[in-house]
C-alpha positions as CSV (number, residue, x, y, z in Angstrom):
1,M,-14.0,-1.0,-18.5
2,P,-14.7,2.7,-19.5
3,I,-11.3,4.0,-21.0
4,I,-11.2,7.1,-18.4
5,L,-11.2,4.5,-15.4
6,F,-8.7,2.2,-17.3
7,A,-6.4,5.3,-17.3
8,L,-6.8,6.3,-13.7
9,M,-6.5,2.9,-12.9
10,L,-3.0,2.5,-15.0
11,G,-2.0,5.5,-13.0
12,V,-3.0,3.6,-9.6
13,F,-1.3,0.7,-10.7
14,C,2.0,2.7,-11.4
15,L,1.9,4.1,-7.9
16,G,1.4,1.0,-6.5
17,T,4.5,-0.7,-8.2
18,A,6.8,2.0,-7.8
19,E,5.9,2.0,-3.9
20,I,6.8,-1.9,-3.9
21,I,9.5,-2.7,-6.2
22,I,12.1,-1.9,-4.1
23,S,11.4,-5.0,-2.2
24,G,11.5,-7.3,-5.3
25,L,15.3,-5.4,-6.3
26,L,16.5,-5.3,-2.7
27,P,19.6,-7.3,-3.2
28,I,20.5,-6.1,-6.6
29,V,20.0,-2.4,-5.1
30,A,22.2,-2.8,-2.4
31,S,24.7,-4.5,-4.1
32,D,24.9,-1.7,-7.1
33,L,24.9,1.3,-4.7
34,S,27.4,-0.6,-2.1
35,V,25.1,-0.2,0.7
36,S,23.4,-2.8,3.6
37,L,20.1,-5.0,3.2
38,P,18.6,-2.5,6.0
39,D,20.1,0.7,4.3
40,A,18.5,-0.5,0.9
41,G,15.1,-1.2,2.6
42,L,14.6,2.3,4.2
43,L,13.9,3.0,0.5
44,V,10.4,1.7,1.2
45,T,10.4,3.6,4.5
46,G,11.2,6.7,2.8
47,Y,8.6,6.6,0.3
48,A,6.1,5.4,3.1
49,L,6.9,8.3,4.8
50,G,6.6,11.1,2.1
51,V,3.0,9.8,1.5
52,T,2.5,9.7,5.0
53,I,3.6,13.3,6.0
54,I,3.2,15.0,2.7
55,G,0.1,13.7,1.3
56,P,-2.4,15.0,3.6
57,F,-1.2,18.6,3.1
58,V,-1.2,17.6,-0.5
59,T,-4.8,17.0,-0.1
60,L,-5.6,19.7,1.8
61,L,-3.9,22.4,-0.5
62,T,-5.3,21.2,-3.6
63,T,-9.2,21.3,-2.6
64,R,-10.0,24.2,-5.3
65,V,-7.9,22.8,-7.7
66,P,-9.8,21.4,-10.8
67,R,-10.3,17.8,-10.5
68,K,-8.5,16.9,-14.2
69,T,-5.9,19.4,-13.9
70,L,-5.0,18.0,-10.5
71,V,-4.8,14.5,-11.2
72,L,-2.5,15.4,-14.3
73,G,-0.7,17.8,-12.3
74,L,-0.1,15.0,-9.5
75,M,1.6,12.4,-12.0
76,L,4.5,15.4,-12.9
77,P,6.1,14.9,-9.7
78,F,5.5,11.2,-9.8
79,I,7.2,10.9,-13.6
80,L,9.8,13.3,-12.2
81,G,11.0,11.4,-9.3
82,N,10.8,8.2,-11.3
83,V,13.2,9.7,-13.6
84,W,15.5,11.0,-11.0
85,A,15.5,7.1,-9.6
86,V,17.0,6.3,-13.2
87,L,19.5,8.4,-13.1
88,A,20.7,8.5,-9.5
89,S,24.1,7.9,-8.8
90,D,24.3,7.2,-5.5
91,Y,21.9,5.8,-2.3
92,Q,21.2,9.7,-1.2
93,M,20.4,10.8,-4.3
94,L,17.8,7.4,-4.4
95,M,16.3,8.5,-1.5
96,V,15.2,12.0,-2.4
97,A,14.0,10.3,-5.8
98,R,11.5,7.8,-3.9
99,I,10.4,10.6,-2.0
100,L,9.8,13.2,-4.7
101,T,7.9,10.1,-6.2
102,S,5.8,9.8,-2.9
103,I,4.4,13.0,-2.6
104,S,1.4,12.5,-5.4
105,H,0.3,9.0,-4.0
106,G,-2.3,9.7,-1.3
107,T,-4.1,12.3,-3.0
108,F,-4.2,11.0,-6.5
109,V,-5.7,7.6,-5.2
110,A,-8.2,9.7,-3.2
111,V,-9.1,11.8,-6.1
112,A,-9.3,8.8,-8.2
113,F,-11.6,6.9,-6.4
114,S,-13.7,10.2,-6.0
115,L,-13.7,10.4,-9.8
116,A,-14.7,6.6,-10.3
117,V,-17.7,7.7,-8.3
118,T,-17.9,11.1,-9.9
119,L,-18.0,9.8,-14.0
120,S,-20.1,6.5,-12.8
121,P,-24.1,5.8,-12.6
122,V,-25.1,5.3,-9.1
123,N,-25.9,2.0,-9.8
124,K,-22.4,1.2,-10.7
125,Q,-20.3,3.6,-8.3
126,G,-19.3,0.3,-6.2
127,S,-18.0,-1.4,-9.1
128,A,-16.2,1.5,-10.3
129,M,-14.1,2.1,-7.1
130,A,-13.3,-1.7,-7.4
131,K,-12.1,-0.9,-11.0
132,I,-9.7,1.4,-9.4
133,A,-8.5,-1.0,-6.7
134,L,-7.5,-3.4,-9.2
135,G,-4.6,-1.3,-10.0
136,F,-3.1,-1.9,-6.5
137,N,-3.7,-5.8,-7.0
138,L,-2.1,-5.7,-10.4
139,A,0.9,-4.2,-8.7
140,N,1.1,-7.2,-6.6
141,A,0.4,-9.7,-8.9
142,L,1.8,-8.0,-11.9
143,G,3.8,-4.9,-11.4
144,S,6.1,-6.6,-8.7
145,P,7.0,-9.7,-10.3
146,L,7.4,-8.1,-14.1
147,G,9.5,-5.1,-12.5
148,T,11.6,-7.6,-10.5
149,F,12.3,-9.8,-13.6
150,I,13.3,-6.8,-15.8
151,G,15.5,-5.2,-13.0
152,Q,17.6,-8.7,-12.6
153,N,17.9,-9.5,-16.4
154,F,18.5,-5.3,-17.4
155,G,19.7,-3.9,-14.5
156,W,17.0,-2.1,-11.9
157,R,17.0,1.0,-13.5
158,A,15.4,-0.3,-16.4
159,T,12.4,-0.9,-14.2
160,F,11.8,2.7,-13.2
161,V,12.1,3.2,-17.1
162,V,9.0,1.2,-17.8
163,I,7.4,2.5,-14.9
164,V,7.5,6.3,-16.1
165,I,6.6,4.9,-19.9
166,I,3.7,3.0,-18.6
167,A,2.8,6.6,-16.2
168,I,3.1,8.7,-19.4
169,I,0.4,6.5,-21.0
170,S,-1.6,7.1,-18.4
171,V,-1.2,10.5,-18.2
172,V,-2.2,11.1,-22.0
173,L,-5.2,8.6,-21.7
174,M,-6.5,11.2,-19.1
175,A,-5.6,14.2,-20.8
176,A,-7.1,12.5,-23.5
177,F,-10.6,11.4,-22.3
178,M,-11.3,12.7,-19.0
179,P,-13.9,15.7,-19.3
180,S,-12.7,19.1,-18.3
181,N,-16.3,20.4,-16.8
182,L,-16.6,17.9,-14.0
183,P,-18.6,19.6,-11.0
184,Q,-17.4,20.9,-8.3
185,A,-16.1,18.8,-5.8
186,E,-18.5,19.4,-2.2
187,Q,-15.0,19.6,-0.1
188,S,-13.9,22.7,-2.5
189,K,-16.7,24.5,-0.8
190,P,-16.2,27.5,1.9
191,G,-15.9,25.4,5.6
192,A,-15.6,22.3,4.2
193,M,-12.1,21.8,5.3
194,R,-12.7,23.0,8.9
195,R,-15.5,20.3,9.3
196,E,-13.5,17.5,8.1
197,L,-10.8,18.5,10.0
198,S,-12.9,18.4,13.2
199,A,-14.7,15.3,12.3
200,L,-11.1,13.7,12.2
201,N,-10.8,14.4,15.9
202,N,-12.5,11.1,16.8
203,P,-10.5,8.5,19.6
204,S,-12.3,6.0,17.7
205,L,-10.6,7.0,14.2
206,V,-7.1,7.4,16.1
207,F,-7.2,3.5,17.6
208,A,-8.6,2.3,14.0
209,V,-5.4,4.3,12.2
210,I,-3.2,2.8,15.1
211,T,-4.2,-0.7,14.1
212,T,-3.9,0.0,10.5
213,V,-0.5,1.0,11.0
214,L,1.0,-1.6,13.0
215,A,-1.3,-4.6,10.6
216,Q,0.3,-3.5,7.5
217,G,3.6,-2.6,9.2
218,A,3.3,-6.6,10.3
219,V,2.9,-7.8,6.4
220,F,5.9,-5.6,5.2
221,T,8.1,-6.5,8.0
222,A,8.0,-9.8,6.1
223,S,7.2,-8.6,2.7
224,T,9.9,-6.2,2.4
225,Y,12.7,-8.7,3.0
226,V,10.5,-11.6,1.4
227,V,13.2,-11.8,-1.7
228,P,16.2,-12.3,0.5
229,L,14.3,-14.9,2.8
230,L,13.6,-16.8,-0.1
231,M,17.0,-16.8,-1.8
232,D,19.3,-17.3,1.4
233,I,17.1,-19.3,3.7
234,S,15.0,-21.2,1.5
235,H,17.7,-21.5,-1.2
236,F,15.5,-20.6,-4.6
237,G,18.0,-18.9,-7.2
238,P,17.0,-15.8,-8.9
239,S,15.1,-17.2,-12.0
240,A,12.3,-18.6,-9.4
241,I,12.0,-15.3,-7.6
242,S,9.6,-13.5,-10.3
243,A,7.3,-16.3,-10.3
244,L,7.4,-16.7,-6.6
245,L,6.4,-13.6,-6.5
246,V,3.5,-14.3,-9.2
247,V,2.5,-16.9,-6.5
248,F,2.6,-14.1,-3.6
249,G,0.3,-11.6,-5.7
250,I,-2.1,-14.1,-6.9
251,G,-2.4,-15.2,-2.8
252,A,-2.9,-11.0,-2.4
253,I,-5.6,-10.8,-4.7
254,I,-7.7,-13.8,-3.6
255,G,-7.3,-12.4,-0.2
256,N,-8.4,-9.1,-1.0
257,F,-11.8,-10.7,-2.3
258,V,-12.3,-13.1,1.1
259,G,-11.2,-9.7,3.0
260,G,-14.0,-7.8,1.1
261,R,-16.7,-10.7,2.1
262,L,-15.4,-10.8,5.8
263,A,-15.6,-6.9,5.8
264,D,-19.6,-6.6,4.5
265,K,-20.4,-9.1,7.2
266,H,-19.0,-7.6,10.5
267,V,-15.8,-5.3,10.4
268,L,-14.2,-5.8,13.5
269,R,-14.8,-10.1,13.3
270,G,-13.3,-9.7,10.3
271,V,-10.4,-7.6,11.2
272,T,-9.8,-10.0,14.4
273,T,-9.7,-13.0,12.1
274,V,-7.5,-11.6,10.0
275,L,-4.9,-10.7,12.3
276,S,-5.1,-13.6,14.4
277,S,-4.2,-15.7,11.2
278,L,-1.9,-13.3,10.3
279,V,0.2,-13.9,13.5
280,I,0.2,-17.7,12.6
281,V,1.0,-17.6,9.3
282,L,4.0,-15.6,9.9
283,I,5.1,-17.7,12.8
284,V,4.9,-20.9,10.4
285,F,6.7,-18.7,7.7
286,W,9.7,-18.6,10.1
287,M,9.0,-22.8,10.7
288,T,8.7,-23.8,6.9
289,S,11.2,-21.4,5.5
290,P,14.3,-23.6,5.5
291,V,12.1,-26.3,2.9
292,P,11.6,-24.5,-0.4
293,I,8.2,-26.3,-1.1
294,L,7.1,-25.6,1.9
295,S,8.3,-22.0,1.9
296,A,6.8,-21.3,-1.4
297,I,3.1,-22.8,-0.3
298,T,3.4,-20.7,3.1
299,L,4.3,-17.4,0.7
300,F,1.4,-17.8,-1.1
301,I,-1.2,-18.0,2.1
302,F,0.8,-15.4,3.6
303,G,-0.1,-13.1,0.6
304,A,-3.7,-14.2,0.8
305,I,-3.9,-13.4,4.8
306,G,-1.7,-10.5,4.3
307,F,-3.7,-8.6,1.8
308,S,-7.3,-10.0,3.3
309,I,-6.7,-7.5,6.1
310,I,-6.7,-4.1,3.7
311,P,-10.5,-4.2,3.0
312,S,-11.6,-4.4,6.8
313,L,-9.3,-1.8,7.3
314,Q,-10.5,0.2,5.3
315,A,-13.9,0.0,6.0
316,R,-13.1,0.5,9.5
317,I,-11.2,3.7,8.9
318,Q,-14.0,5.1,6.4
319,S,-16.7,3.9,8.6
320,L,-15.3,6.3,11.2
321,A,-14.2,9.2,9.0
322,M,-17.9,9.2,7.3
323,A,-18.3,13.3,8.1
324,A,-14.9,13.5,6.6
325,P,-15.0,12.2,3.1
326,T,-12.3,13.9,1.6
327,L,-9.8,13.2,4.3
328,A,-10.8,9.9,5.3
329,L,-9.2,8.2,2.4
330,S,-5.9,10.4,2.7
331,V,-5.9,9.2,6.1
332,N,-6.3,5.6,5.2
333,V,-3.6,5.6,2.5
334,S,-1.4,7.1,4.9
335,A,-1.9,5.0,7.6
336,F,-1.2,1.9,4.9
337,N,2.3,3.5,4.0
338,L,3.1,4.7,7.7
339,G,2.4,0.6,8.1
340,N,4.5,0.2,5.0
341,G,7.5,2.3,6.2
342,L,7.1,0.8,9.9
343,G,7.6,-2.4,8.7
344,A,10.4,-1.8,6.1
345,W,12.4,-0.3,9.1
346,M,11.3,-3.4,11.4
347,G,12.6,-5.9,9.1
348,G,15.9,-3.6,8.6
349,T,16.1,-3.1,12.8
350,V,16.0,-7.2,13.3
351,L,18.8,-7.7,10.4
352,G,20.8,-4.8,12.2
353,L,21.0,-6.3,15.4
354,G,22.1,-9.4,14.0
355,F,19.2,-12.1,14.2
356,G,19.2,-13.0,10.7
357,I,17.1,-12.7,7.7
358,R,14.7,-15.5,8.7
359,A,13.9,-13.8,12.2
360,V,12.1,-10.9,10.1
361,P,8.7,-12.7,10.0
362,L,8.7,-13.1,13.6
363,A,9.3,-9.5,14.1
364,G,6.0,-9.1,11.7
365,A,4.0,-11.5,14.1
366,V,4.6,-9.1,17.0
367,L,3.5,-6.5,15.3
368,A,0.4,-8.5,14.2
369,A,-0.5,-9.6,17.9
370,I,0.1,-6.0,19.3
371,S,-2.5,-5.2,16.8
372,L,-5.0,-7.8,17.2
373,V,-4.6,-6.9,20.9
374,I,-6.1,-3.5,20.5
375,T,-8.7,-4.6,17.7
376,I,-10.1,-6.5,20.8
377,M,-9.9,-4.2,23.1
378,A,-11.6,-1.5,20.7
379,W,-14.4,-4.5,20.1
380,Y,-15.0,-4.9,23.6
381,L,-15.2,-0.7,24.5
382,S,-17.3,-0.3,21.3
383,R,-19.6,-3.2,22.9
384,Q,-19.9,-1.5,26.1
385,K,-20.7,1.9,24.6
386,T,-23.5,-0.2,22.5
387,A,-24.8,-1.3,25.7
388,Q,-24.9,1.8,27.2
389,V,-26.7,3.4,24.8
390,L,-29.6,1.0,24.8
391,E,-29.5,1.3,28.4
């Protein structure tokens, strides 16, 4: 892997790990800051809302900034936010730190993918983008379990210290190896933003975004609270949790590849297949969670199915926003993160209403089912529209 792609991938790995790590540290953070599990879960929602609400504005306001300057500048609030998290003395300070950390997320990811294309030969652009996406996969398979292990043994603040160190290494590598004279981005030309905003005014795109939000919300409803579920219902000890998160992460990596194959064949069929499977596996998780070995097996399958949805949803949104290349990725990232926030909130609401931690996967299954219905309706309307055109 070229070192500049490695540097960008490392930055994405840091962003991905910082986003999801609270899920693995939930009981520890809740206990240390004297808040409830649902309140601690809102730290995931706070990050997600920061990405969703602030991210697109950051993208729009930085279109004329040179790409190298931009990626280096975007890492500054991310690093400062994680330092703030280390120093946070209470829940409110940690929430502000999470929001500060999040504002770079959407734009950095979008620019990293764009740079991967710019810095690679035409026949290697797809593989270059895959290398950037690897950062998110590694965040699930490596960052989350290692961060959880560090938090359990050295305190949750130590996890954020490690994230800061890796982020600084990423910045140093980008500063040293990224060329300064990158070509002007298409979106920086006069009138480009107006054209892209107009292109996003597409009802099909709106429905695709809603589908993404609900589907990702289903995944994060369960995954945000998976650690207390495994500890309180499946009765796994703290020492087993990191290994189980590795199992979950391996499932996520396998699912990402399988989902990519499904998206290549037929996007809407791929989304429908995975959403149907997601509804089933979340119900099965509710059934198997009291039995440790069955719970562990279901966790692996949940990781595979939950993350196989991502390539299909990405392909769906990007195919509908081809005339908006700059904002498509930012909208995509915002949709996924809004789903993350919705899921964390939904799981916390289930607990707050007194249904217990075991009911959380069932709430996720409800969101997945709603998303499935919307997808089937979109597929039907798409086929009707195609038939009318042919007539």
